[in-house]
All heavy atoms as atom14 arrays in JSON, in Angstrom:
{
  "sequence": "MTESTVGGAHASTADQAKTCAKVSPYKTVNLNGVSMTPAQAYAAARSTPDSDA",
  "atom14_mask": [
    [1, 1, 1, 1, 1, 1, 1, 1, 0, 0, 0, 0, 0, 0],
    [1, 1, 1, 1, 1, 1, 1, 0, 0, 0, 0, 0, 0, 0],
    [1, 1, 1, 1, 1, 1, 1, 1, 1, 0, 0, 0, 0, 0],
    [1, 1, 1, 1, 1, 1, 0, 0, 0, 0, 0, 0, 0, 0],
    [1, 1, 1, 1, 1, 1, 1, 0, 0, 0, 0, 0, 0, 0],
    [1, 1, 1, 1, 1, 1, 1, 0, 0, 0, 0, 0, 0, 0],
    [1, 1, 1, 1, 0, 0, 0, 0, 0, 0, 0, 0, 0, 0],
    [1, 1, 1, 1, 0, 0, 0, 0, 0, 0, 0, 0, 0, 0],
    [1, 1, 1, 1, 1, 0, 0, 0, 0, 0, 0, 0, 0, 0],
    [1, 1, 1, 1, 1, 1, 1, 1, 1, 1, 0, 0, 0, 0],
    [1, 1, 1, 1, 1, 0, 0, 0, 0, 0, 0, 0, 0, 0],
    [1, 1, 1, 1, 1, 1, 0, 0, 0, 0, 0, 0, 0, 0],
    [1, 1, 1, 1, 1, 1, 1, 0, 0, 0, 0, 0, 0, 0],
    [1, 1, 1, 1, 1, 0, 0, 0, 0, 0, 0, 0, 0, 0],
    [1, 1, 1, 1, 1, 1, 1, 1, 0, 0, 0, 0, 0, 0],
    [1, 1, 1, 1, 1, 1, 1, 1, 1, 0, 0, 0, 0, 0],
    [1, 1, 1, 1, 1, 0, 0, 0, 0, 0, 0, 0, 0, 0],
    [1, 1, 1, 1, 1, 1, 1, 1, 1, 0, 0, 0, 0, 0],
    [1, 1, 1, 1, 1, 1, 1, 0, 0, 0, 0, 0, 0, 0],
    [1, 1, 1, 1, 1, 1, 0, 0, 0, 0, 0, 0, 0, 0],
    [1, 1, 1, 1, 1, 0, 0, 0, 0, 0, 0, 0, 0, 0],
    [1, 1, 1, 1, 1, 1, 1, 1, 1, 0, 0, 0, 0, 0],
    [1, 1, 1, 1, 1, 1, 1, 0, 0, 0, 0, 0, 0, 0],
    [1, 1, 1, 1, 1, 1, 0, 0, 0, 0, 0, 0, 0, 0],
    [1, 1, 1, 1, 1, 1, 1, 0, 0, 0, 0, 0, 0, 0],
    [1, 1, 1, 1, 1, 1, 1, 1, 1, 1, 1, 1, 0, 0],
    [1, 1, 1, 1, 1, 1, 1, 1, 1, 0, 0, 0, 0, 0],
    [1, 1, 1, 1, 1, 1, 1, 0, 0, 0, 0, 0, 0, 0],
    [1, 1, 1, 1, 1, 1, 1, 0, 0, 0, 0, 0, 0, 0],
    [1, 1, 1, 1, 1, 1, 1, 1, 0, 0, 0, 0, 0, 0],
    [1, 1, 1, 1, 1, 1, 1, 1, 0, 0, 0, 0, 0, 0],
    [1, 1, 1, 1, 1, 1, 1, 1, 0, 0, 0, 0, 0, 0],
    [1, 1, 1, 1, 0, 0, 0, 0, 0, 0, 0, 0, 0, 0],
    [1, 1, 1, 1, 1, 1, 1, 0, 0, 0, 0, 0, 0, 0],
    [1, 1, 1, 1, 1, 1, 0, 0, 0, 0, 0, 0, 0, 0],
    [1, 1, 1, 1, 1, 1, 1, 1, 0, 0, 0, 0, 0, 0],
    [1, 1, 1, 1, 1, 1, 1, 0, 0, 0, 0, 0, 0, 0],
    [1, 1, 1, 1, 1, 1, 1, 0, 0, 0, 0, 0, 0, 0],
    [1, 1, 1, 1, 1, 0, 0, 0, 0, 0, 0, 0, 0, 0],
    [1, 1, 1, 1, 1, 1, 1, 1, 1, 0, 0, 0, 0, 0],
    [1, 1, 1, 1, 1, 0, 0, 0, 0, 0, 0, 0, 0, 0],
    [1, 1, 1, 1, 1, 1, 1, 1, 1, 1, 1, 1, 0, 0],
    [1, 1, 1, 1, 1, 0, 0, 0, 0, 0, 0, 0, 0, 0],
    [1, 1, 1, 1, 1, 0, 0, 0, 0, 0, 0, 0, 0, 0],
    [1, 1, 1, 1, 1, 0, 0, 0, 0, 0, 0, 0, 0, 0],
    [1, 1, 1, 1, 1, 1, 1, 1, 1, 1, 1, 0, 0, 0],
    [1, 1, 1, 1, 1, 1, 0, 0, 0, 0, 0, 0, 0, 0],
    [1, 1, 1, 1, 1, 1, 1, 0, 0, 0, 0, 0, 0, 0],
    [1, 1, 1, 1, 1, 1, 1, 0, 0, 0, 0, 0, 0, 0],
    [1, 1, 1, 1, 1, 1, 1, 1, 0, 0, 0, 0, 0, 0],
    [1, 1, 1, 1, 1, 1, 0, 0, 0, 0, 0, 0, 0, 0],
    [1, 1, 1, 1, 1, 1, 1, 1, 0, 0, 0, 0, 0, 0],
    [1, 1, 1, 1, 1, 0, 0, 0, 0, 0, 0, 0, 0, 0]
  ],
  "atom14_positions": [
    [[0.83, -1.2, 0.0], [0.0, 0.0, 0.0], [0.87, 1.26, 0.0], [0.58, 2.19, -0.71], [-0.94, -0.02, 1.21], [-1.79, 1.19, 1.32], [-3.27, 0.94, 0.38], [-4.21, 2.3, 0.84], [0.0, 0.0, 0.0], [0.0, 0.0, 0.0], [0.0, 0.0, 0.0], [0.0, 0.0, 0.0], [0.0, 0.0, 0.0], [0.0, 0.0, 0.0]],
    [[1.93, 1.28, 0.81], [2.79, 2.46, 0.87], [3.36, 2.78, -0.5], [3.38, 3.92, -0.92], [3.93, 2.26, 1.87], [3.37, 1.99, 3.15], [4.81, 3.49, 1.96], [0.0, 0.0, 0.0], [0.0, 0.0, 0.0], [0.0, 0.0, 0.0], [0.0, 0.0, 0.0], [0.0, 0.0, 0.0], [0.0, 0.0, 0.0], [0.0, 0.0, 0.0]],
    [[3.81, 1.76, -1.22], [4.39, 1.96, -2.55], [3.4, 2.66, -3.47], [3.74, 3.62, -4.15], [4.79, 0.61, -3.15], [5.32, 0.7, -4.55], [6.81, 0.9, -4.6], [7.5, 0.65, -3.61], [7.3, 1.33, -5.65], [0.0, 0.0, 0.0], [0.0, 0.0, 0.0], [0.0, 0.0, 0.0], [0.0, 0.0, 0.0], [0.0, 0.0, 0.0]],
    [[2.14, 2.22, -3.47], [1.15, 2.84, -4.35], [0.77, 4.24, -3.88], [0.44, 5.1, -4.68], [-0.1, 1.97, -4.46], [-0.76, 1.87, -3.22], [0.0, 0.0, 0.0], [0.0, 0.0, 0.0], [0.0, 0.0, 0.0], [0.0, 0.0, 0.0], [0.0, 0.0, 0.0], [0.0, 0.0, 0.0], [0.0, 0.0, 0.0], [0.0, 0.0, 0.0]],
    [[0.84, 4.47, -2.58], [0.48, 5.78, -2.04], [1.5, 6.84, -2.4], [1.15, 7.95, -2.75], [0.34, 5.7, -0.51], [-0.63, 4.71, -0.19], [-0.09, 7.02, 0.08], [0.0, 0.0, 0.0], [0.0, 0.0, 0.0], [0.0, 0.0, 0.0], [0.0, 0.0, 0.0], [0.0, 0.0, 0.0], [0.0, 0.0, 0.0], [0.0, 0.0, 0.0]],
    [[2.77, 6.49, -2.33], [3.81, 7.48, -2.6], [4.43, 7.33, -3.99], [5.32, 8.08, -4.35], [4.94, 7.43, -1.54], [4.41, 7.78, -0.18], [5.62, 6.07, -1.52], [0.0, 0.0, 0.0], [0.0, 0.0, 0.0], [0.0, 0.0, 0.0], [0.0, 0.0, 0.0], [0.0, 0.0, 0.0], [0.0, 0.0, 0.0], [0.0, 0.0, 0.0]],
    [[3.95, 6.38, -4.76], [4.47, 6.19, -6.11], [4.32, 7.46, -6.93], [3.26, 8.08, -6.94], [0.0, 0.0, 0.0], [0.0, 0.0, 0.0], [0.0, 0.0, 0.0], [0.0, 0.0, 0.0], [0.0, 0.0, 0.0], [0.0, 0.0, 0.0], [0.0, 0.0, 0.0], [0.0, 0.0, 0.0], [0.0, 0.0, 0.0], [0.0, 0.0, 0.0]],
    [[5.38, 7.88, -7.56], [5.34, 9.09, -8.38], [5.47, 10.37, -7.58], [5.36, 11.46, -8.13], [0.0, 0.0, 0.0], [0.0, 0.0, 0.0], [0.0, 0.0, 0.0], [0.0, 0.0, 0.0], [0.0, 0.0, 0.0], [0.0, 0.0, 0.0], [0.0, 0.0, 0.0], [0.0, 0.0, 0.0], [0.0, 0.0, 0.0], [0.0, 0.0, 0.0]],
    [[5.71, 10.27, -6.27], [5.86, 11.47, -5.44], [7.19, 12.15, -5.76], [8.15, 11.51, -6.16], [5.82, 11.09, -3.96], [0.0, 0.0, 0.0], [0.0, 0.0, 0.0], [0.0, 0.0, 0.0], [0.0, 0.0, 0.0], [0.0, 0.0, 0.0], [0.0, 0.0, 0.0], [0.0, 0.0, 0.0], [0.0, 0.0, 0.0], [0.0, 0.0, 0.0]],
    [[7.23, 13.44, -5.59], [8.43, 14.2, -5.85], [8.87, 14.86, -4.55], [8.09, 15.55, -3.91], [8.18, 15.28, -6.91], [7.69, 14.72, -8.21], [8.52, 14.07, -9.09], [6.46, 14.66, -8.74], [7.82, 13.66, -10.13], [6.57, 14.0, -9.94], [0.0, 0.0, 0.0], [0.0, 0.0, 0.0], [0.0, 0.0, 0.0], [0.0, 0.0, 0.0]],
    [[10.12, 14.63, -4.16], [10.63, 15.19, -2.91], [10.77, 16.7, -3.01], [11.16, 17.23, -4.04], [11.97, 14.56, -2.58], [0.0, 0.0, 0.0], [0.0, 0.0, 0.0], [0.0, 0.0, 0.0], [0.0, 0.0, 0.0], [0.0, 0.0, 0.0], [0.0, 0.0, 0.0], [0.0, 0.0, 0.0], [0.0, 0.0, 0.0], [0.0, 0.0, 0.0]],
    [[10.45, 17.4, -1.95], [10.66, 18.84, -1.84], [11.28, 19.11, -0.49], [11.0, 18.42, 0.49], [9.34, 19.6, -1.95], [8.81, 19.52, -3.24], [0.0, 0.0, 0.0], [0.0, 0.0, 0.0], [0.0, 0.0, 0.0], [0.0, 0.0, 0.0], [0.0, 0.0, 0.0], [0.0, 0.0, 0.0], [0.0, 0.0, 0.0], [0.0, 0.0, 0.0]],
    [[12.13, 20.11, -0.42], [12.76, 20.48, 0.83], [12.52, 21.95, 1.12], [12.13, 22.72, 0.24], [14.27, 20.2, 0.79], [14.85, 20.96, -0.27], [14.57, 18.72, 0.59], [0.0, 0.0, 0.0], [0.0, 0.0, 0.0], [0.0, 0.0, 0.0], [0.0, 0.0, 0.0], [0.0, 0.0, 0.0], [0.0, 0.0, 0.0], [0.0, 0.0, 0.0]],
    [[12.79, 22.36, 2.35], [12.53, 23.73, 2.77], [13.35, 24.75, 2.0], [12.95, 25.9, 1.88], [12.81, 23.88, 4.26], [0.0, 0.0, 0.0], [0.0, 0.0, 0.0], [0.0, 0.0, 0.0], [0.0, 0.0, 0.0], [0.0, 0.0, 0.0], [0.0, 0.0, 0.0], [0.0, 0.0, 0.0], [0.0, 0.0, 0.0], [0.0, 0.0, 0.0]],
    [[14.5, 24.34, 1.45], [15.33, 25.3, 0.71], [14.81, 25.56, -0.7], [15.35, 26.39, -1.42], [16.79, 24.86, 0.67], [17.0, 23.58, -0.11], [16.04, 22.83, -0.3], [18.16, 23.33, -0.52], [0.0, 0.0, 0.0], [0.0, 0.0, 0.0], [0.0, 0.0, 0.0], [0.0, 0.0, 0.0], [0.0, 0.0, 0.0], [0.0, 0.0, 0.0]],
    [[13.74, 24.91, -1.09], [13.13, 25.14, -2.4], [11.95, 26.1, -2.21], [10.8, 25.74, -2.39], [12.67, 23.82, -3.01], [13.84, 22.88, -3.32], [13.38, 21.5, -3.69], [12.55, 20.93, -3.01], [13.9, 20.97, -4.78], [0.0, 0.0, 0.0], [0.0, 0.0, 0.0], [0.0, 0.0, 0.0], [0.0, 0.0, 0.0], [0.0, 0.0, 0.0]],
    [[12.26, 27.33, -1.88], [11.25, 28.31, -1.48], [10.23, 28.64, -2.56], [9.11, 29.03, -2.25], [11.94, 29.6, -1.03], [0.0, 0.0, 0.0], [0.0, 0.0, 0.0], [0.0, 0.0, 0.0], [0.0, 0.0, 0.0], [0.0, 0.0, 0.0], [0.0, 0.0, 0.0], [0.0, 0.0, 0.0], [0.0, 0.0, 0.0], [0.0, 0.0, 0.0]],
    [[10.58, 28.48, -3.81], [9.66, 28.87, -4.88], [8.79, 27.72, -5.39], [8.07, 27.88, -6.35], [10.44, 29.49, -6.03], [11.1, 30.79, -5.62], [11.79, 31.45, -6.77], [12.42, 32.73, -6.25], [12.95, 33.55, -7.26], [0.0, 0.0, 0.0], [0.0, 0.0, 0.0], [0.0, 0.0, 0.0], [0.0, 0.0, 0.0], [0.0, 0.0, 0.0]],
    [[8.89, 26.58, -4.74], [8.09, 25.44, -5.16], [7.3, 24.9, -3.98], [7.66, 25.11, -2.82], [8.96, 24.3, -5.73], [9.83, 23.84, -4.69], [9.78, 24.76, -6.91], [0.0, 0.0, 0.0], [0.0, 0.0, 0.0], [0.0, 0.0, 0.0], [0.0, 0.0, 0.0], [0.0, 0.0, 0.0], [0.0, 0.0, 0.0], [0.0, 0.0, 0.0]],
    [[6.24, 24.23, -4.27], [5.43, 23.58, -3.25], [5.42, 22.08, -3.5], [5.52, 21.64, -4.65], [3.99, 24.08, -3.3], [3.82, 25.81, -2.86], [0.0, 0.0, 0.0], [0.0, 0.0, 0.0], [0.0, 0.0, 0.0], [0.0, 0.0, 0.0], [0.0, 0.0, 0.0], [0.0, 0.0, 0.0], [0.0, 0.0, 0.0], [0.0, 0.0, 0.0]],
    [[5.28, 21.33, -2.45], [5.17, 19.89, -2.6], [3.84, 19.58, -3.29], [2.82, 20.2, -3.0], [5.22, 19.21, -1.24], [0.0, 0.0, 0.0], [0.0, 0.0, 0.0], [0.0, 0.0, 0.0], [0.0, 0.0, 0.0], [0.0, 0.0, 0.0], [0.0, 0.0, 0.0], [0.0, 0.0, 0.0], [0.0, 0.0, 0.0], [0.0, 0.0, 0.0]],
    [[3.86, 18.65, -4.2], [2.65, 18.25, -4.89], [1.82, 17.34, -3.98], [2.36, 16.48, -3.31], [3.02, 17.49, -6.16], [3.93, 18.29, -7.07], [3.27, 18.6, -8.36], [4.18, 19.25, -9.37], [4.64, 20.56, -9.08], [0.0, 0.0, 0.0], [0.0, 0.0, 0.0], [0.0, 0.0, 0.0], [0.0, 0.0, 0.0], [0.0, 0.0, 0.0]],
    [[0.53, 17.56, -3.94], [-0.38, 16.76, -3.13], [-1.1, 15.79, -4.05], [-1.53, 16.16, -5.14], [-1.4, 17.66, -2.39], [-2.4, 16.83, -1.62], [-0.67, 18.61, -1.46], [0.0, 0.0, 0.0], [0.0, 0.0, 0.0], [0.0, 0.0, 0.0], [0.0, 0.0, 0.0], [0.0, 0.0, 0.0], [0.0, 0.0, 0.0], [0.0, 0.0, 0.0]],
    [[-1.22, 14.58, -3.6], [-1.85, 13.55, -4.41], [-3.29, 13.91, -4.76], [-4.06, 14.34, -3.9], [-1.84, 12.21, -3.66], [-2.58, 11.25, -4.37], [0.0, 0.0, 0.0], [0.0, 0.0, 0.0], [0.0, 0.0, 0.0], [0.0, 0.0, 0.0], [0.0, 0.0, 0.0], [0.0, 0.0, 0.0], [0.0, 0.0, 0.0], [0.0, 0.0, 0.0]],
    [[-3.7, 13.73, -6.02], [-5.08, 13.96, -6.41], [-5.94, 12.7, -6.22], [-7.11, 12.7, -6.56], [-4.96, 14.31, -7.9], [-3.78, 13.51, -8.35], [-2.83, 13.5, -7.18], [0.0, 0.0, 0.0], [0.0, 0.0, 0.0], [0.0, 0.0, 0.0], [0.0, 0.0, 0.0], [0.0, 0.0, 0.0], [0.0, 0.0, 0.0], [0.0, 0.0, 0.0]],
    [[-5.33, 11.65, -5.68], [-6.04, 10.38, -5.52], [-6.57, 10.2, -4.11], [-6.06, 10.78, -3.17], [-5.11, 9.21, -5.89], [-4.57, 9.34, -7.28], [-3.25, 9.71, -7.5], [-5.38, 9.13, -8.39], [-2.75, 9.86, -8.78], [-4.89, 9.28, -9.67], [-3.58, 9.64, -9.87], [-3.1, 9.79, -11.13], [0.0, 0.0, 0.0], [0.0, 0.0, 0.0]],
    [[-7.57, 9.39, -3.97], [-8.19, 9.13, -2.67], [-7.33, 8.13, -1.9], [-7.6, 6.94, -1.87], [-9.62, 8.62, -2.85], [-10.52, 9.69, -3.44], [-11.95, 9.22, -3.56], [-12.81, 10.36, -4.09], [-14.21, 9.99, -4.18], [0.0, 0.0, 0.0], [0.0, 0.0, 0.0], [0.0, 0.0, 0.0], [0.0, 0.0, 0.0], [0.0, 0.0, 0.0]],
    [[-6.28, 8.64, -1.26], [-5.33, 7.81, -0.54], [-5.51, 7.91, 0.98], [-4.74, 7.32, 1.73], [-3.89, 8.22, -0.88], [-3.7, 9.59, -0.54], [-3.59, 8.0, -2.35], [0.0, 0.0, 0.0], [0.0, 0.0, 0.0], [0.0, 0.0, 0.0], [0.0, 0.0, 0.0], [0.0, 0.0, 0.0], [0.0, 0.0, 0.0], [0.0, 0.0, 0.0]],
    [[-6.5, 8.66, 1.43], [-6.72, 8.9, 2.85], [-8.1, 8.42, 3.24], [-9.06, 8.59, 2.48], [-6.58, 10.41, 3.17], [-6.83, 10.69, 4.63], [-5.23, 10.93, 2.74], [0.0, 0.0, 0.0], [0.0, 0.0, 0.0], [0.0, 0.0, 0.0], [0.0, 0.0, 0.0], [0.0, 0.0, 0.0], [0.0, 0.0, 0.0], [0.0, 0.0, 0.0]],
    [[-8.21, 7.83, 4.44], [-9.51, 7.48, 5.0], [-9.72, 8.31, 6.25], [-8.87, 8.32, 7.14], [-9.58, 5.99, 5.36], [-10.01, 5.16, 4.19], [-10.95, 5.51, 3.51], [-9.32, 4.06, 3.97], [0.0, 0.0, 0.0], [0.0, 0.0, 0.0], [0.0, 0.0, 0.0], [0.0, 0.0, 0.0], [0.0, 0.0, 0.0], [0.0, 0.0, 0.0]],
    [[-10.82, 9.01, 6.33], [-11.16, 9.81, 7.5], [-12.56, 9.41, 7.91], [-13.51, 9.57, 7.13], [-11.09, 11.31, 7.18], [-11.36, 12.26, 8.33], [-10.29, 12.11, 9.41], [-11.37, 13.7, 7.83], [0.0, 0.0, 0.0], [0.0, 0.0, 0.0], [0.0, 0.0, 0.0], [0.0, 0.0, 0.0], [0.0, 0.0, 0.0], [0.0, 0.0, 0.0]],
    [[-12.67, 8.83, 9.1], [-13.96, 8.34, 9.59], [-14.6, 7.35, 8.62], [-15.8, 7.36, 8.4], [-14.92, 9.49, 9.89], [-14.39, 10.43, 10.94], [-13.74, 9.99, 11.89], [-14.62, 11.71, 10.78], [0.0, 0.0, 0.0], [0.0, 0.0, 0.0], [0.0, 0.0, 0.0], [0.0, 0.0, 0.0], [0.0, 0.0, 0.0], [0.0, 0.0, 0.0]],
    [[-13.75, 6.51, 7.99], [-14.24, 5.48, 7.08], [-14.59, 5.98, 5.7], [-15.12, 5.24, 4.88], [0.0, 0.0, 0.0], [0.0, 0.0, 0.0], [0.0, 0.0, 0.0], [0.0, 0.0, 0.0], [0.0, 0.0, 0.0], [0.0, 0.0, 0.0], [0.0, 0.0, 0.0], [0.0, 0.0, 0.0], [0.0, 0.0, 0.0], [0.0, 0.0, 0.0]],
    [[-14.29, 7.25, 5.41], [-14.6, 7.82, 4.1], [-13.3, 8.02, 3.33], [-12.37, 8.66, 3.82], [-15.35, 9.17, 4.24], [-15.63, 9.78, 2.88], [-16.63, 8.99, 5.04], [0.0, 0.0, 0.0], [0.0, 0.0, 0.0], [0.0, 0.0, 0.0], [0.0, 0.0, 0.0], [0.0, 0.0, 0.0], [0.0, 0.0, 0.0], [0.0, 0.0, 0.0]],
    [[-13.23, 7.48, 2.13], [-12.06, 7.64, 1.28], [-12.07, 9.02, 0.64], [-13.1, 9.47, 0.14], [-12.07, 6.55, 0.21], [-10.95, 6.65, -0.6], [0.0, 0.0, 0.0], [0.0, 0.0, 0.0], [0.0, 0.0, 0.0], [0.0, 0.0, 0.0], [0.0, 0.0, 0.0], [0.0, 0.0, 0.0], [0.0, 0.0, 0.0], [0.0, 0.0, 0.0]],
    [[-10.9, 9.72, 0.7], [-10.82, 11.07, 0.13], [-9.39, 11.41, -0.21], [-8.47, 10.7, 0.18], [-11.41, 12.09, 1.1], [-10.75, 12.14, 2.45], [-11.58, 13.23, 3.63], [-13.06, 12.32, 3.98], [0.0, 0.0, 0.0], [0.0, 0.0, 0.0], [0.0, 0.0, 0.0], [0.0, 0.0, 0.0], [0.0, 0.0, 0.0], [0.0, 0.0, 0.0]],
    [[-9.22, 12.5, -0.94], [-7.88, 12.98, -1.28], [-7.26, 13.63, -0.04], [-7.98, 14.03, 0.89], [-7.93, 14.02, -2.41], [-8.55, 15.2, -1.93], [-8.64, 13.48, -3.65], [0.0, 0.0, 0.0], [0.0, 0.0, 0.0], [0.0, 0.0, 0.0], [0.0, 0.0, 0.0], [0.0, 0.0, 0.0], [0.0, 0.0, 0.0], [0.0, 0.0, 0.0]],
    [[-5.94, 13.78, -0.01], [-5.32, 14.47, 1.12], [-5.87, 15.9, 1.32], [-6.07, 16.34, 2.45], [-3.83, 14.5, 0.75], [-3.65, 13.29, -0.1], [-4.93, 13.2, -0.9], [0.0, 0.0, 0.0], [0.0, 0.0, 0.0], [0.0, 0.0, 0.0], [0.0, 0.0, 0.0], [0.0, 0.0, 0.0], [0.0, 0.0, 0.0], [0.0, 0.0, 0.0]],
    [[-6.12, 16.61, 0.23], [-6.67, 17.97, 0.34], [-8.06, 17.96, 0.96], [-8.39, 18.81, 1.79], [-6.69, 18.65, -1.02], [0.0, 0.0, 0.0], [0.0, 0.0, 0.0], [0.0, 0.0, 0.0], [0.0, 0.0, 0.0], [0.0, 0.0, 0.0], [0.0, 0.0, 0.0], [0.0, 0.0, 0.0], [0.0, 0.0, 0.0], [0.0, 0.0, 0.0]],
    [[-8.88, 16.99, 0.58], [-10.22, 16.88, 1.15], [-10.13, 16.53, 2.64], [-10.88, 17.07, 3.45], [-11.04, 15.81, 0.42], [-11.42, 16.2, -0.99], [-12.0, 15.04, -1.77], [-11.58, 13.89, -1.62], [-12.96, 15.35, -2.63], [0.0, 0.0, 0.0], [0.0, 0.0, 0.0], [0.0, 0.0, 0.0], [0.0, 0.0, 0.0], [0.0, 0.0, 0.0]],
    [[-9.2, 15.64, 2.99], [-9.04, 15.25, 4.39], [-8.58, 16.45, 5.22], [-9.06, 16.65, 6.34], [-8.04, 14.1, 4.51], [0.0, 0.0, 0.0], [0.0, 0.0, 0.0], [0.0, 0.0, 0.0], [0.0, 0.0, 0.0], [0.0, 0.0, 0.0], [0.0, 0.0, 0.0], [0.0, 0.0, 0.0], [0.0, 0.0, 0.0], [0.0, 0.0, 0.0]],
    [[-7.66, 17.24, 4.68], [-7.19, 18.43, 5.39], [-8.36, 19.39, 5.65], [-8.53, 19.91, 6.75], [-6.09, 19.12, 4.58], [-5.54, 20.34, 5.26], [-4.63, 20.22, 6.3], [-5.92, 21.62, 4.88], [-4.11, 21.33, 6.94], [-5.42, 22.73, 5.51], [-4.52, 22.59, 6.54], [-4.03, 23.71, 7.18], [0.0, 0.0, 0.0], [0.0, 0.0, 0.0]],
    [[-9.17, 19.61, 4.63], [-10.32, 20.5, 4.78], [-11.33, 19.95, 5.78], [-11.94, 20.7, 6.54], [-10.98, 20.73, 3.43], [0.0, 0.0, 0.0], [0.0, 0.0, 0.0], [0.0, 0.0, 0.0], [0.0, 0.0, 0.0], [0.0, 0.0, 0.0], [0.0, 0.0, 0.0], [0.0, 0.0, 0.0], [0.0, 0.0, 0.0], [0.0, 0.0, 0.0]],
    [[-11.51, 18.63, 5.8], [-12.49, 18.01, 6.69], [-12.0, 17.94, 8.13], [-12.81, 17.79, 9.05], [-12.83, 16.61, 6.2], [0.0, 0.0, 0.0], [0.0, 0.0, 0.0], [0.0, 0.0, 0.0], [0.0, 0.0, 0.0], [0.0, 0.0, 0.0], [0.0, 0.0, 0.0], [0.0, 0.0, 0.0], [0.0, 0.0, 0.0], [0.0, 0.0, 0.0]],
    [[-10.71, 18.07, 8.36], [-10.14, 17.94, 9.7], [-9.75, 19.3, 10.27], [-8.72, 19.44, 10.93], [-8.94, 17.01, 9.66], [0.0, 0.0, 0.0], [0.0, 0.0, 0.0], [0.0, 0.0, 0.0], [0.0, 0.0, 0.0], [0.0, 0.0, 0.0], [0.0, 0.0, 0.0], [0.0, 0.0, 0.0], [0.0, 0.0, 0.0], [0.0, 0.0, 0.0]],
    [[-10.53, 20.31, 10.04], [-10.21, 21.68, 10.5], [-10.06, 21.78, 12.01], [-9.38, 22.66, 12.52], [-11.28, 22.67, 10.04], [-11.22, 22.95, 8.57], [-9.97, 23.67, 8.23], [-9.93, 23.97, 6.81], [-8.88, 24.41, 6.19], [-7.78, 24.61, 6.85], [-8.91, 24.66, 4.91], [0.0, 0.0, 0.0], [0.0, 0.0, 0.0], [0.0, 0.0, 0.0]],
    [[-10.68, 20.87, 12.78], [-10.59, 20.94, 14.23], [-9.26, 20.38, 14.75], [-8.92, 20.54, 15.91], [-11.75, 20.18, 14.87], [-11.69, 18.81, 14.51], [0.0, 0.0, 0.0], [0.0, 0.0, 0.0], [0.0, 0.0, 0.0], [0.0, 0.0, 0.0], [0.0, 0.0, 0.0], [0.0, 0.0, 0.0], [0.0, 0.0, 0.0], [0.0, 0.0, 0.0]],
    [[-8.47, 19.74, 13.87], [-7.17, 19.2, 14.24], [-6.11, 20.26, 13.95], [-6.02, 20.72, 12.82], [-6.86, 17.92, 13.43], [-7.91, 16.98, 13.64], [-5.53, 17.32, 13.83], [0.0, 0.0, 0.0], [0.0, 0.0, 0.0], [0.0, 0.0, 0.0], [0.0, 0.0, 0.0], [0.0, 0.0, 0.0], [0.0, 0.0, 0.0], [0.0, 0.0, 0.0]],
    [[-5.32, 20.65, 14.96], [-4.32, 21.69, 14.72], [-3.23, 21.23, 13.75], [-2.89, 20.06, 13.7], [-3.75, 21.96, 16.09], [-4.18, 20.86, 16.98], [-5.31, 20.16, 16.32], [0.0, 0.0, 0.0], [0.0, 0.0, 0.0], [0.0, 0.0, 0.0], [0.0, 0.0, 0.0], [0.0, 0.0, 0.0], [0.0, 0.0, 0.0], [0.0, 0.0, 0.0]],
    [[-2.71, 22.17, 12.98], [-1.59, 21.89, 12.08], [-0.37, 21.5, 12.9], [-0.21, 21.93, 14.05], [-1.25, 23.12, 11.23], [-2.29, 23.4, 10.17], [-3.07, 22.49, 9.82], [-2.32, 24.54, 9.67], [0.0, 0.0, 0.0], [0.0, 0.0, 0.0], [0.0, 0.0, 0.0], [0.0, 0.0, 0.0], [0.0, 0.0, 0.0], [0.0, 0.0, 0.0]],
    [[0.52, 20.74, 12.3], [1.72, 20.3, 13.03], [2.66, 21.46, 13.34], [3.46, 21.37, 14.26], [2.46, 19.24, 12.2], [2.86, 19.78, 10.97], [0.0, 0.0, 0.0], [0.0, 0.0, 0.0], [0.0, 0.0, 0.0], [0.0, 0.0, 0.0], [0.0, 0.0, 0.0], [0.0, 0.0, 0.0], [0.0, 0.0, 0.0], [0.0, 0.0, 0.0]],
    [[2.56, 22.56, 12.59], [3.44, 23.7, 12.86], [2.77, 24.76, 13.73], [3.33, 25.81, 13.96], [3.93, 24.33, 11.56], [2.8, 24.87, 10.69], [1.63, 24.63, 11.02], [3.1, 25.52, 9.68], [0.0, 0.0, 0.0], [0.0, 0.0, 0.0], [0.0, 0.0, 0.0], [0.0, 0.0, 0.0], [0.0, 0.0, 0.0], [0.0, 0.0, 0.0]],
    [[1.6, 24.46, 14.23], [0.86, 25.43, 15.05], [1.36, 25.45, 16.48], [1.92, 24.57, 16.99], [-0.62, 25.12, 15.04], [0.0, 0.0, 0.0], [0.0, 0.0, 0.0], [0.0, 0.0, 0.0], [0.0, 0.0, 0.0], [0.0, 0.0, 0.0], [0.0, 0.0, 0.0], [0.0, 0.0, 0.0], [0.0, 0.0, 0.0], [0.0, 0.0, 0.0]]
  ]
}
């Protein structure tokens, strides 16, 4: 499962200030039993604080 989840991912580091990490457009996340994209999961989990908060 991990291989398919990160397959085709492109590494980004903090020193690449003009680029953003690409987020998967595929439904690779389950939140409360619902399959969704990472962006959808982030939007649905607004009550969970960001890791940098």
